[in-house]
Structures are given as C-alpha cells and as structure tokens.
N, C-alpha and C positions, 0 to 999 in steps of 0.2 A: 504494500500500500504506500502510495506517495505521501510524503510529509509536506506540510506547507512550507513556504519559503521562510517564514518566521521561525519554524521549528529548526530548520537547518542553521540559521543564523544563531539562534540561542545555543544549539549544541556546539557550534564552533567557538562561541564566546566562552562557554563553560570549559572546553578543552584548553583554550588559550589561558584562562585563569589558572587551571590546574598545572599547566606547563610553566607558568610565570615564576613559580617558586623554585624551580630548578636552578642550580648554580652552574654557570658555564659548561664547557664541554669537559668530559672526563675521558681519559685514555681507555680504550677498549680492554686493555690488559688488566685494568683495575676494576672491571665490572664482572660480576658473576654471569656465567652463560645464560642462566634463566632470566636475568635482568635484561641482557641483550635481546633475548628472544621476546620478552615482553615489550621492549622498546620497538622492535621490528614489527610486532603485531600492532602496536599502537600507531606506528607510522603508516602501515597498510590500511588500518581503519580510518586514519585521518585522510589518506589519499582517496579512499572510496567516498568518504563524506564530502570532500572537496569536489569530487567529480559530480556527485549528486547535487550539490549546491550550485555548481556551474550549470548543470542541466536545468535545474529549477529556475535559475536566473534567465537563461535563454528562453525558456517557455514563457516566463513572465514578460520578457521583452517582446516576444511575438504577440502576446495578448495585448499589451499596451499599444503596439504598432497598429493592430487591427482596430482597436478602440479609437485611436487617433484618426485613422483613415475614415472610419464611420462618422466621426464628429465633423471632419472636414467636409465630407460629402453632404451631411445634413445642413451644415451652415452655408455651403455653396448653393444648395437648393433654396434655402430661406432667403439668401441674398438675391438670388435671381427673382424670386417672387416680389421682394421689396422693390427691386429696380423696375420690374414691370409695372407695379402699382404706381411708382413714382412717375414714370413716363405717361401713364394713363391720366394722372392728375394734372400734369402740365399741359 
C-alpha cells in the first residue's frame, strides 16, 4: 500500500534525527561485524525509502501539473466569455 507523501517525509525526518546523534565516521576495523551488517541494512532501507519518496514526489508533481493545466484551461474559457461579452456591450 502506498504511503502519503507526508508519511515519507516524516519517516525521513525521524531517521535523520536518529542519525544526528552519531559521532563522525568510525574505522570499519573498530566496529563489530553485526554492527556493520546493521548499518548496511539501514543504508539499504534508507535507499528504498528515498526511492519511494522520489517516486511519490514525481507522482505529486504530475498531479499538480494536471491541476494547473485544468485551471489554465478553465480560466482561458472564462476569459474568452468575458471578452465576448465585453465586445457585445461596446
């Protein structure tokens, strides 16, 4: 099931807050293998989430473009009617 754009943003912000507490980079030789595995899994999860967020943003962009085109068309028709009425009055 697709999440809303706001859900993706919220999840990314939460992950950013969780990662903010980490201190600099650590040499891989100083980290336990299970920690490296967990970090790799987290990076993969972050990558998937970023891809989903990108897709959601593209879909929202397409939706907004369609709305804009519809509004432009509606206002063009209204303007045409107003201009016709104006010339009939003159």
